[in-house]
N, C-alpha and C positions, 0 to 999 in steps of 0.2 A: 504494500499499499504506499502510495506517495504521501509524504508529509508536507503540509503547507508551510512554505518558507516566507519569512518576513524580512530577510536581508536581500534587498534588490538594488539595482543600479539607481532607482529613484531615491535611495537613501543617501546618496553621495553628498548632496548639498547639506543634509542634516548632519552628516558626520563632520563636515567642515565647520559648521556652526558650533557643534558641541566642542570641537577642539579649540576653536577661537575663543569661546566664552568660558573656558575653564570648566567644562562639563556643564554648561548652562542648560541648553535645550529649550524647548518651548512647550506651551500649553496648546489649547485649541486655537486654530487660526481662522481667518476670514475666507470669503469667497464661497464658491459652490462646492458641494461635497457629494460623493456618490457611493459611500460604503453601504453595507447591508443595513436595513432598517427603514422605518417610515421617513418620508420627506415632506417638508412644508415648502410650498412655492410662494414667492413674493413677486408680484408684477407691480413695478414702481412707476409712477408718473413720468419722471425724467431725472436721471442721475446727474444732470449738469447743474441742478439747483441745490444749494446748501441745505434747504429745508428737507429735501428728500434724501440727501446724503445722510443727514442725521437720523431721519426716520429709518432708512435702510440699516444703519449701524445698530440701532436699538432692536430692530426686528431680527437681524442676523444673530446678534449676541444672545438673545433670549431663545431662539431656535436651537443654537448650539448648546446653551446651558441646560436645556431640557432634553438633550441627547438626540435630537432629530437631525437628519440631513437637510441640506438647504439648497434650493435652486432659485436663482435670481433672474428676472426678466425686466429689461428697461424698455418702457413704451416709447421713450424719446418724444413725448408729447404728441404722438400720432395715433389716431383712432384705429387705423388698420393694423398697426403694429401692436396696439393694446389687445385687440380681439385675437389676432393670430397667435401672438406670443402667449396669452393666457390659455387659449385652447391647447397649445402645444404643451404647456405645463400640465394641464389636466390629463392629456393623453399619455403623459409619462408616468401616470399612476401615483401622483402625489396624494398625501393623506389629507391635506387641507390647502386651500388657496387663500392668500391674503393679497388684496389689491387696492392700490390708490389710483383710482381711474382718471385718466386725462379727459375721458368723455363719459361721464356717468350715464348719459342717455343710451349708451351702447353696451351697458353692462348686462342687459337681460339675456342675450344669447350666451354670454360666458357663464352666467349663473345657471342657466338651463342645462348647459353641457356638463357643468360640475354636478348638478343634482342628479342627472342621469346616471352618474357613476357613484353616487352617494358621497360626494366630496363636499364638506362644509366650506362656505365662503364668508370671509370676514373682510369688510370694506374699511379702509383706513382713510378717513378724512375725505375731502372733495365733495362727494355726494353719491347717492345710491341709485339715482335715475329711475326709481320706482321698481327696481329689480327685487327678486325674492331672495336676497342675501340672508345670512343667518344673523349678522349683527354689523352695525357700522359704528366705528369709534371716531368721535369728534371731540375737539376741545370744548369745554363748557363755556361757549361763547357768550351766552346771555349773562352768566355770572361774571365773566371778565368785564363786560360793559358796566355791570353794577359796581365792580371794584374801582373802575376808572371814575365813575360818577362820585362814589363815596370819597375818593382821594381828592377830587376837584372841590367838593364841598368842604373837606377838611382844610385845604389850602386857602379857601375863601372865607373860612369861619371868622366872624367879627368884622368883616370888611363891609362898609356901607356902599351904596350906589347901585349901579346896574346889576341885574340878575339874568342878563341875556347870554345864552350859549349857542353854539352851532355844532353840527355833526357833519363831517366829511365822510361820505359813504363809499363803499366799494360798488362795483357794477351790480345791477339789479339781480342778475342770475347767480350771484354769490350768496346762496341761500343761508349758509351758516354765518357768514360775515354779517349779514343783516341783523342777526340776533345780537351782535355786539352793540350795535346802535340802539336796538330795542331795550337792552338791559341798561345801557347808559341813560336813555331817555326816561325810563321808569324811575330810576333812583334819583336822577338830577332834578326832575320835576317834583318828586316827593320831598326833596330838600328845599323847595321854594324857588327854583330857577325856571327859566322859560327858554325852550328851544325855538329860536327865531329863524333858523335855516337848516335844512338838510339837503346837501348837494352831493351828487356822485362825482368822485374823482377817478373812477374806473381803476382803482388800485395803483395809480401812477404817481410817482413823486412830482413830476412836472405839473400835473393837474392839481395836486395838493398846493403847490406853490401859487399857481394862478388863482385858484379858488380863494386862498387866503388873502391875496392882494385885493380881489374883488370884495371880500367880506369886510376888509378894512374901510372900504369906501361906502358900502351899503349898510353896514352895521358897525360903525366905529366904536360903539360902547360895548362890544363883546368883552366878556370877562374870561371865557373859557371855550376851547375847541376840542372835540374828541374826533379822532380819525380812526376809521375801522381797520386800518392797517398801518404799519410803520412807514413804508415809503411815502404815503400821503402825509403822515404826521411830520416826517423829517422835511418834506417839501414845504409844508405850512410853517414849520419852525424857522426854516431859512428865510421865508418871506417876511416873517415877523422881525427876525434879526436884521434883515436888510432895511426894514422900515423903522428900525430903532424902537420897536414896541416890545418891551420886556414885561408888560403888565398883563398879558393874556396867557392863561394857563393852556398848555397843549399836552395832550396825552394820546399815545398811539396804542397799537396792538400787534404783538408778535415777538418782541424782544430781539429784533434783528441787530446785528453788529453796528449798523449805521445809527440805529436808535440809541444804542448804548453810548456811542461816541457823542451823539447830540445831547444826551443827558449829562455826560461828563463835562461837556462844553457849556452847560447851563442854558441851552436854548430849548430844550424839551424837558417837561416836568416829569414824565414817566411813560411807561408802557406796560402792557399786560403780556406776560410771557406764556406762550404755550410750548410744550415740550414734545417735539416730534419723535425723539428717541423713546420717551416713555409711552407715547401712543403706539409705537411699534411693538414694544414689549407687551403692552396690554393686548394687542391683537393676537399675539402668539399665545398668551395665556388662555384667551378665549378659544382659539383653535384647538389647543391642547385639551381643554375641557370637552369640546365636542368630539374630538377623536376618541377620547376615553368614554364616550357615551353619556356625558353629563349634560345638564341644561344650563342656560344662561339667565341671568337676572339683568333686566334693562332699566335704564333711567327714564327712557321714554318708550314704553312697550309698543305703542302704536306704530312707531317707525323703527323699532328695534335698535334704538340708539343707546350707546353707552358712552358716558362723558369722561374725558380725561381732564385732570385738574389744570387750572391756570393760576397765575400768581401776579400780583402787582409788583413792578420793578421801578424803583426810584433811585435818586442819586446816592442815598446812603447804602443801597444794596450793591453798588458797583465799586470796584477798586480801580486804581489807575496803575499804569506801568505794564511792562512786557517781561515775561519769563522766557529765557532762551533755553533750548534743549539741544545739546550736541550729542548725537546718537552714533554708536559704534559703526553700524552699516545697515542701511535700510533694505538691502537685498535679502536679509535673513528674517524669517518669520518671527523669531523670538523678539527681535528689535522692532518689527512692525507692530507687534502686540504691545510691547512696552511703550512705543511712541503713541499708540492710540490711547492708552490709559493716561499718559502724561498730558496729551493734548486735551482730552475730554475734561480732566480736572482743572487744567489752566483756564479753559473756556468756562467751565461751571463756576469758577471763582471770579470771573469777570476780567481776567488779565488778557493783554495781548499775547501773541505767541509767535516766536521765531524758531524755526527748525534748521539745524545744520547737520548734514550727513558726512561723517568722517570717511566713509567708504574704506574702512579698515586701514587707513593711511595715517601714520604718525604726523607727517607734515601737515596734512589736511586737518587733522585733529587740533593741532596747536594753532595754526593760522585761523581756522574757522572759529574756534572758541574765543581767541583774542578779538576777532572781528565782532562777534556777538557782544563782548564786553565793551568794546569801543562804541557800540551803538546805544550804550546807556541803558542796558537791561536792568531790571530790578533784582533778578537772581539768575544764576546759571545752574542748570542741571546737566550732568554729563555722564555718559556711560563710555569710559575711555577705552579706545583700542589699544592704547599703550599707557597703562597706569604709571609707569616709571617716568613718563614725560608730563605728568600732571602738574608738577611743582611750579613751572613757569606760568601756567594758566591760572592756577590758584593765586599766585603772587600778584598777577596783573589784576585779578578780580578784587583782591583784598585792597590794593591801592586805591580802588574806586569805591570801596565799601559795599561791594557786591557779594552776597553769600553764595557759597558753592555747595551743591548737594551731589554726591556721586551715587550713581545707580549701578550696583552690581560690578562685576569684573575685578575691581581692585582700586586701592587708593594710592599706591606707589609711594607711601610715606609723605604725601603732600598734606598741607594744613587746611584741608577742606573742613566744612562745618559738620557734615554728617555723611555717612555712607550707608545706603540701604542694600541689604542682601537678604536672600531667603534664609530662613532659620535652618541651615543645613544640618547642624548637630541634632536638632529635634527631629528633622526628617529621618535621619539615620536611626534615631531611637524608635520612631514609629514603625520603620521597616523591621527592626529587630523584634519589637513587641508582637507584630503580626506574624512573623516567622515562628516565634515561640508559641503563639496561640495555635497555629496550624499544626505544630509538631507535638502539642501537649498530649501526654498519655501514651506516646509511641515509645516502644522499647528500642534498644540498640544504640547505634553510634550517636554521639553528640558533636560531631565534627562539622564545622562550617568554614566557608571561605569568603574573602572579599576581593572583588575585581576593582582595582582602583584606577582613578584618572591619572594623568601625568603629575609628577611631583610639584610642578609650579602652579597647579590649580589649587590655590591655598584654601578656597572656600569649599571646594568639592571634597577635599581631604577630611573636612569636618563631618561629612556624611558618614564616611567609614568609621570615624572615631565615635560618633553617636551610636552607630550600629554595634560596634565592638563593645562599647560600655554596657549596653543593655542586653546583648545576646550572651555575654559572659556572665552577667548577673543572673540570667535565666538558667545557667548551668551548662552552657554549650562552650566548645573550644574552637577558637579561630586558629585553624591549622595552616592557612595560606593567605597571604596578602600579595597580590600580583598586579602590576600596572598594565592596563589595556590601552593606555594613551587615548582614551575617549572614543576608540574606534570599534565599530561593530565586528569587523573581521578579526580583530585581536580578541574581542570577547569570545568569539566562536572558537578560535584556536586555543585560548587559555582554558576554556571549558573542556575541550577535547583532552588536553593534557591533564587537567585535574581528574577527569574520569579514570585516567590510567594511574596517576600517582596517588590519588585520594578517592578510591572507588566507594568508600563508605560515607562520603559527604551526605548530609541531610539538608543543607541550606546553603545558598550563595546569595550575596548581596553585591550588586554592581552599582558603582557610584554615578553612573548615568544610564539612560535608556538605550542608546545605541549598543553599548557593551552588553547590557542586559538582554536585548533582543538577539544579539549574536550568540550569547551563551544559551538562550532559550532554543534557538535553532539547532545548536550542537546537541543539546539534551534530546530534542525531538528526533533528530537523525539517529541518535544512539538508542532510541526507545526507552529513555529514562524519564518517567513521569513521577518519580518518587522524591525528587529534590525540589525544595521550595526555593524559588528564584524570584527576587524582587529588585526592581530598578529605581531610577530617580529621574524625574522631569515631567512625566505624563505626556510624552510625545505621542503623536497619532499612531506610530508604528507599535509603540508599547501597548496602547489601548487595543489595537488589533490582536496583538499577541495574547493579551488577557482574555479577550473574547474567544480566541481559539483554544484557550486552556493550556498554553505552554508557558505563560508567565503568571505568577501568583499575584503580583501587584506592582505598583509603582508609587512614588511620592511626587505629588504635584507641586510645582511652584507656579506663581501667577505673575508674569511680567507686567500685565496691565495694572494689577493692584500695586505692584512695586512702583510703577510710574506715578499712580495717583498719590501714593504715600510720599514720594519725593516732592510733589507739588505742595502737599499739605505742610511739609516741613519748611519749604521755601516760603510759603505764605506766612507761617509763624515768624520766621526771621525777618521778613519784610516789614511786618507789623511791630517789630521790636520785642517779640517774645523770645523765650529760651526753650531749648530742646531737652528732652529726657532720653538718655541712651540705654540700650540693652547692654552694651559693652562700652563704658565711658572711656576706657584707656585708648581705644582707637575710634571712638565716636561712631560705633556701629548701631544701627537700628534694624531689627529683624522683621522681615515680611513673613506672613503666615505660609505654612506648607500644609498639605493634607494627604493622608494615605488614600490611594485609589485601589479598590478591590473589584473583583468581578461584579459585585452588586452595583457598583457605580457606573459601569460601562455597558452592561447588558440591558 
């Protein structure tokens, strides 16, 4: 019988990454996937727009978090592409379809095709077009308008004089955006104000500008304006600034970057944030419920609407400044995931963001990081391709009072403010405890081995140290510690040799997943399923090996969460706070790790 092998040519890039990152490795990645198991498809309006990029990111992350495969289709704002692409997803046997339709009125044929195959359909924003979808997720637009009105009234509290306000509306067919104005009108009139003008700006900034100019002539005593989206709000704010009118309150809706800039500049009083990434996550949760045979609860049962939360954003909610991130090499999945987490948290905290890709070059690392520093960033986050070259970068940053947070890899003895690394020692302990659990009650040998990364992988070494500490405490003997230099093929060869020199082994721990998968293949080829083998990283190949039953488990590290943590630390320092370290001597802060077993991947 042939044994399924997981060491393939496709692993070569992963092996290079594991070597470069000192046994780093990756968690789950982005993009389409096609392994065994159910798949959720997402047909997105148009990926050229930031709103839908953020929506897609949230959708994809939740699909992957729940263990589904993922297929993405980009409609590119074209009705024909929307229909054909969505039907193609349906014909691929997806378990659920999520769609943000560029043409809601063309949804019916898509929904009918899905229903014929028993596939649930969740609509994300835009509109349902009267189709028989299972649910539509939209921002709570009416409530958002109410928030804007209440903030207007708060800012006007105690002021005498005019009570006249205006609403700049989106195009009439924007059925959900209309609710924003309705919510605003309800609460602003209840507060004693009068809506004297409601004019459509067709969602365009230039029309917001022109309308505001006209309103200053026709209604010079206006005290407030609400625009149903941010482009019109920013246009109106610019018209007021050009006219020297700082006495009129302007509030928008969306929380676009341009609106944030206008708020920071003091020409826009606020906006209402909607969160397309959270909307995406919610659609996946709803699809997951329906796939599992559950039922949904609606906010508006008649139209099967489910509302995503919104929030008022004002000047005190925003911070100023830019955080720079100099990343090891964006060609590798590990750093793509790290960059995503870093960027998301920087944006969530309201900072500007500048990315520099070192491309695995020491010269590029130094020059690019210095360039970021010279641009006046508020903090530098760096995952250094050459830790030993960090000192000059850190010194340049310190000269300008810029904090430096190192993410993984190593600090090279530089005077950085903090370094974030996965809790490798604890990860090794988790692996040892799981091995001891699986072997509990079994008679015979107590011999185990550790396949180690290269000696210079200082953090990966801690994985073996943690494993060794707990496995020996459990009564086992570490009879071999051999370096596989982070390579799958060396893990395979070492395991073959161990089966000859130590045939009574009961467990093996590999300090990264490529070596673990190599060792697992050697055991499978030898017909040995009696040895407990555990790796470290939670690479996709390790997950496949766990599903196939040739790897007992792995320890996951989360580069996206590491990225988010570095941003939180930078934010603390920017605001004058102090940090608390897990290892104060070298200013280390540990990111969480987790044991992954068959129950987590099947």
